[in-house]
C-alpha positions as CSV (number, residue, x, y, z in Angstrom):
1,M,-25.7,-73.6,-184.0
2,P,-26.8,-70.3,-182.5
3,K,-30.4,-69.2,-182.5
4,K,-31.3,-67.0,-185.4
5,K,-32.2,-63.4,-184.6
6,F,-34.6,-61.2,-186.5
7,H,-35.3,-57.5,-186.9
8,V,-38.9,-56.3,-187.4
9,H,-39.1,-53.1,-189.4
10,I,-42.4,-51.3,-189.5
11,N,-42.8,-48.7,-192.2
12,D,-44.8,-45.9,-190.6
13,N,-45.6,-44.3,-194.0
14,F,-47.5,-47.5,-195.1
15,C,-49.0,-48.5,-191.7
16,K,-52.6,-47.6,-191.1
17,R,-52.6,-48.9,-187.5
18,C,-55.1,-51.7,-188.1
19,G,-53.7,-53.8,-185.2
20,I,-53.5,-57.1,-187.1
21,C,-49.7,-57.4,-186.5
22,Y,-49.9,-57.1,-182.7
23,W,-53.0,-59.3,-182.6
24,I,-51.4,-62.1,-184.6
25,C,-47.9,-62.1,-183.2
26,P,-47.4,-65.3,-181.2
27,T,-44.5,-63.9,-179.1
28,K,-45.9,-60.4,-178.6
29,T,-42.8,-58.9,-180.2
30,I,-45.0,-56.3,-181.8
31,I,-47.1,-54.5,-179.2
32,K,-49.8,-51.8,-179.3
33,G,-48.2,-48.4,-178.7
34,E,-49.5,-44.9,-178.4
35,L,-52.6,-44.2,-180.6
36,G,-52.6,-47.8,-181.8
37,K,-49.2,-47.5,-183.5
38,P,-47.4,-50.9,-183.5
39,E,-44.1,-50.9,-181.7
40,V,-41.2,-53.4,-181.3
41,P,-39.5,-52.8,-177.9
42,D,-37.4,-56.0,-178.0
43,H,-36.4,-57.5,-181.4
44,D,-34.8,-60.5,-179.7
45,K,-38.3,-61.9,-178.9
46,C,-39.0,-62.4,-182.7
47,I,-38.9,-66.0,-183.8
48,G,-39.1,-65.1,-187.5
49,C,-42.5,-66.8,-188.2
50,L,-43.4,-64.0,-190.6
51,M,-47.1,-64.1,-189.5
52,C,-47.1,-60.3,-189.1
53,E,-45.5,-59.7,-192.4
54,N,-47.8,-62.0,-194.3
55,A,-51.0,-60.7,-192.6
56,C,-50.2,-57.0,-193.0
57,P,-52.7,-55.6,-195.6
58,D,-50.5,-52.5,-196.2
59,F,-47.2,-54.3,-196.7
60,A,-45.7,-52.2,-193.9
61,I,-43.7,-54.9,-192.1
62,D,-40.4,-56.5,-193.1
63,V,-38.9,-59.2,-190.9
64,V,-35.2,-59.7,-191.8
65,E,-32.7,-62.0,-190.3
66,R,-29.8,-60.3,-188.4
67,E,-26.3,-61.3,-188.9
68,A,-25.1,-63.7,-186.3
69,V,-22.2,-62.4,-184.3
70,K,-19.4,-65.0,-184.2
71,K,-17.4,-65.1,-181.1
72,D,-13.8,-66.4,-181.3
73,V,-12.9,-68.6,-178.3
């Protein structure tokens, strides 16, 4: 069974740059960017724990599972 992959979407219109998401992320998928804006440089690091999504006071983060790419052998 392949490892699940996730996409972290941060809605800039809702985000107030509080920093909770990059403080709480266990894999440091979300990092502090310019002017405190959260950024996701590598979505493959996300393990789908949803800690950032659940902790965000502004409901600005959505973590969604990406479709697995099946390779025919």
